[in-house]
N, C-alpha and C positions, 0 to 999 in steps of 0.2 A: 745779388741779382735783383733787378726791378721786378715787382710782382703786381703793381697797380699802375695802369697806363691810362693816360688821358689823350684822346685823339681829337684834333681839330679837323674840320672838313670831313667828318666821318660818313657823311651821307653819300659821297661819291663812290665810284667803282672801286677805288683802291681802299678807302676807308671801310667800306661795307665788308669786303672780303677780308681785310686785315683784322677787323673785329672778330669775324668768325674764327679765323685761324689762331688769334691770341686766346680766345675763350677756350678753344680746343686744347690749347697747351696749358690751361689752368691759370692764366692771368686774370686779374680783375680789370675790367675795361669800363671807362666812362667817356662820354662824348661832350664836346663843347662846340655849339653852333648858334646860328641866328635864331632858332626856335627850339623850345623845349619839346623833346619827343617822348612819346609813351613807349613802354616796352620793358624788357628785362635789363637793359643796359641804362645805368644812370645817365641823365642828360642835364647839361647846364648851358646857360645862355650867355652870349657876349654880343655887344653892339660895337663892332669895329669902327664904324664911321664916327661914333661919338666917344670912343675910347672907354667903354664900360665893360666890365667883366665881373661875373659872379665870383667873389673870392672863395666861396665854398668849393668851386671847381678844382682848386689846388689842394684841398685837404686830403692828406694821406697818399698823394700821388708821388710815385718814384720816378716816372719817366713821362715825357710828353712826345707824341708823335704829331708833328705839325704839317698838315696836308691842306690847310685852307688856301683857297685862291680861285678866282673866277676862271671858268674854262676858256683856254686860249681859242679853241676852234669852235666854240658853241654858237657864236654870232659873228656876223660881218664886222670888220674892224672899222668902226667910226672913231673919231677922235675921243668921243665920250667912252666908247667901249675900251679903247686902248688905255685910257686913264684908269678905268675900273679894274682892268687886268693887272695893271701895276700896283694900284693902291690896295687891292684886296690882299696882295701878298706883303707889301711893305708895311702897311698899317697894322695888319694882324700880327706880324712878327714883332713890330714895335710895342704893340699892346701886351704881348707875352712878356717881353723884356720888362716893361713897367711893372706888370703884376708880380713877376718873379723878384724884382728888386724891392717892391714895397710891401708885399704880403707875406705872412708867415707860411712856410711850405717845407716840404721834404724832397723836392724835386732834385735829382742828381744828374739827370740826362735829358737832353732835348735832341730829337732826331727830326730834321726838317726835310720836306720835299724840296727839290730844286729841279733844274731841267737841263738837258743836253743842248738846249737852244742857246746856252751861254757861249758855245764855241762858234755860233754862226752857221749858216748853211751854204753849201756850194756844190759844184759838180766835180771837184777834185776827189776822186775815190781812192787815191793812193795815200792821202794824208790821214794818218790815224791820230784821233784826238784822245789824249789822256787827261787826267785830272790836272796836270801841269801845263796844259796847252793854254795859250792866251785867249782871252775872250774876243768875240766878234765885235762888229761896230754897228750892227743893225738894231732895230727896235727890240726884238725879243732878247738879244744878247744883253742889252742895257737893262731890260726888265729883271733878268735873272742876276746881273751883277748887283743891282740895288736891293733885290730880295735877299741875296746871300749876305750883303753887308749888314742889313738889319738883323738877321739871324745871329750873325757873329758878335753882336754887342752882348748876347747872353753869355759868352765866354768870360767876360769881365766879372761875371757874378760867381765864378768858381764852379760853374756847371759844365759837365761834358757836352759838347756840341758836335753833332755829325750832320752832314747834308748828303742826300741821295739825288744825284742828277739823272732824272727819269728820261728814258727814251720813249719810243712808241709802245704803249701798253696794249697788249692783246688780251681781250676778255670777251667771253661769250655773251655778256650782258650789256654791251654797248661800247661807246668810245670809238677809237680809230678803226677797229676791226669791223664794227657794224657799218660804218660809213663806207669802208672799202669794199664790203660785201654787197652793198646795195646794187650797184650796177652789175656785178657778177650774177646776182640772183635773178636779175632782169634779162640775163643773157647777152649783156653788152659789156662784159669786163674787158678793159683794155688798159695798157700802160698809160701813165700820165706824163705829159711833156716828153722828154727824151727817153724816159723809162730806165735810164742808167743811174739815176740818183740813188745813192745808198740809204737804206733805212735801218737805223739801229733800234731793234725791237726787243721786247722782253715779255714773256708770259706773265700774267697777273700774279700767279702763285709764287713765281720766282721774285717778283718785285716785293711782294709782302714778306717773302722769306729773308730778303736782304734787310728790310726794316727790323724784323724780328731778331736776326743775327746781331745787328748793331745794338739793339736794346740789351740783349743778353750778354754781349762781350764788352766789358768796360775798358778794354784796351783800344777800342776802335773810336776814333774821332777824326774830324776833318771831312774831306770830300770823297765820295765814292760814285762812280758812274753806275747807274742802274740800267744796264742793257745786257743782252745776251752776248755770247762770245762770237757770234757770226752775223754780221750785217748782211742784208740782201738787197739787190736792186729792186726798184719799184716794179720792174717787169717780172722778176722772180716772185715777188710777193703776190702780184695780181694773179700769176699763173698758179701759184701754190693754193690760193684761195679758191680759184676755179676748179682745180683738181679736187680739193677737199669737199666742195659742194657738188661735184660732178656736173659742172656747168661748162659751156664753151669759153674758150679764151681767144680773144680777138687780137691779132697782131697789130693792126693799124692803131697808132697811139692817138690819145686825145691831145690836140695842140695846146700849147701853153697859153695862147691868147684866149682860147675858149674858157679855160679855167680862171684866168684873170677877170674875164667878164662875169663869170658866175660867182666867184667868191671875193673878188677885189684884191686888196693888198695881201690878204691872208694866203694867197696862192703861193707866196715864197716858201711856206713850210711844206707845200705839196710838190712844187717843181724842183726844189733843191733838197739835198740830204747831207748826212754826215756819217763818217765812219769812226765810231766811238768805241774805245777799248774797255773791256771788262777785267783786264788783268789785275788791277789793284784789289778789287773786291774778291777775286778768286784767291789771290795771294793771302788775303785776310782769312781765308778758310771757308768761304761760301761755296757750296756745291750746287751747281745749277741742276734743276730737274729737266729743263728743256733748253737744249742748245740747237736742236734741229727744228726748222720752221715747220716742216711737214708734220712732225710728231706733235708740236705745240698746237697746230691748227686742228689736227685730228682729236686731240684731247678736249679743246674748247668746243668744237662743233658737236661732239657727242654729248655734252652737258646740256645743250639747249633743249 
């Protein structure tokens, strides 16, 4: 079993919590990022844009967890931002491949982040997306297709490769939940658009648990959806957040055109949804801690 793990993109919500949980389990953890960090965890630097990586980052490493990528919802989608979202994923994955091909190392496993955005978004809540479902045709779908293609090149090096298609990650420290909670905290929490769009969510600790499960189980490879077993509608999510925060829930929906004005093209990921299956990761033996949204929110909000 892998004992020494290198994490790329470790400064984000997932990487930070994953580092904590891996250390608790006795793993040795190091980070690879744009800047060298001080602290108890070893830190190495790469320059993705210029294709440079510190070869020492790979020394003694058994497995890489690849999380690097510009935040999809962090900024409004200009053409420049869309290019950054794509290239931060494809170029970082290509750089890992080149380093693993050319440098001496002991890496046996690479587990990469991916996204359920590969399936596209819509309002058809009856269609369940599995790992075998076709990709969509929109911008985000194309980003994920190209991202996974670059990661898959590592397979040719005889390294076990797995990808986790991540849904909406719920964390008390930021991300989607913090943004959804803002209007609720102001007393104006309302469904967005139709409110019927399905949101395939996952508690941060369960997502980290999936990554750890794949690292530990050398029989696992290929693609796994990183979502809980029960998707909820946008209306249900908003009401659950309001209940957890003891705030009012307003029935009148926020119209789609308002969101498009506020966030632009990025509104597609808010106004539409997808119903994504967790069956494959459960068949592989992962036991979810949180399948009920109310319980997940209660756990997260009490941590704040």
